C-alpha positions in Angstrom: -2.1 25.1 -4.7 -0.9 22.0 -6.6 -3.0 18.8 -7.0 -1.9 15.7 -5.2 -1.6 12.7 -7.5 -0.9 9.1 -6.6 0.9 7.1 -9.2 0.8 3.3 -9.1 4.1 1.4 -9.3 4.8 -0.4 -12.6 3.8 -4.1 -12.9 7.4 -4.9 -13.7 8.5 -3.6 -10.3 5.8 -5.6 -8.6 7.0 -8.8 -10.4 10.6 -8.0 -9.3 9.3 -8.1 -5.8 7.0 -11.1 -6.1 9.5 -13.5 -7.7 12.4 -13.4 -5.3 10.5 -11.8 -2.4 13.0 -9.0 -2.1 13.0 -5.2 -2.5 14.4 -4.6 -6.0 16.5 -1.6 -5.2 17.7 -2.5 -1.7 17.7 -6.3 -1.7 15.9 -6.4 1.7 13.6 -9.4 2.2 10.0 -8.8 1.5 7.4 -9.9 4.1 4.1 -11.8 3.2 1.2 -11.7 5.6 -2.6 -11.7 5.7 -3.9 -8.2 5.3 -4.5 -6.7 8.8 -5.2 -3.2 7.4 -7.0 -1.9 4.3 -4.0 -0.7 2.3 -3.9 0.6 -0.3 -2.0 -1.6 -2.7 0.7 0.5 -4.4 0.1 -1.4 -7.7 -3.7 -1.1 -8.2 -4.4 1.7 -5.6 -7.3 -0.4 -4.2 -7.9 -1.2 -0.5 -7.0 -4.6 0.8 -9.7 -6.9 2.2 -8.7 -7.3 5.8 -8.3 -10.9 6.9 -9.0 -12.2 3.3 -6.0 -11.2 1.1 -2.3 -11.9 1.4 -0.1 -8.9 0.8 3.6 -8.3 0.4 5.5 -5.5 2.4 8.7 -4.3 0.8 11.0 -1.3 0.9 10.4 1.2 -1.9 12.2 4.5 -2.2 12.9 4.3 0.9 9.3 4.0 2.4 7.5 0.7 3.0 5.0 -0.3 0.3 2.3 -3.0 0.1 1.3 -5.0 -3.0 -1.0 -7.9 -3.3 0.5 -11.3 -3.6 -1.3 -11.8 -6.9 -1.4 -9.3 -9.8 -4.6 -7.2 -9.6 -6.7 -5.5 -12.2 -5.0 -2.1 -12.8 -6.8 1.2 -11.9 -6.5 4.2 -14.2 -7.4 6.5 -11.2 -4.9 8.9 -9.8 -6.9 9.4 -6.6 -6.5 7.5 -3.3 -9.5 5.3 -2.4 -12.0 6.8 0.1 -11.1 6.1 3.7 -12.9 3.2 5.3 -12.8 4.7 8.8 -13.7 8.2 10.0 -10.9 10.2 11.8 -11.0 9.8 15.6 -11.5 12.9 17.6 -8.4 13.7 19.6 -8.8 14.6 23.3 -8.6 18.3 24.0 -6.7 19.5 27.0 -8.5 21.8 29.3 -7.0 24.6 31.2 -7.9 24.8 34.9 
């Protein structure tokens, strides 16, 4: 079994998004909004503070990615932050 590693995007890529507010590779407009979810930020791999931080959504290879509007302190971790919510139980179907 192989290990799962999360690699942060380079600061230069984040700057290429922040300055023109466009996705660097695709040219799509980036969207700025107050964090309504906890993230994580693809630059520092930390969770967003919901309702407190602005974040930028942009297209990145070809998935959406979030980064903070301001440069954060970088993390050297290759692990995703611990979840802030517990998984919800899914309803089970019952045979009658």
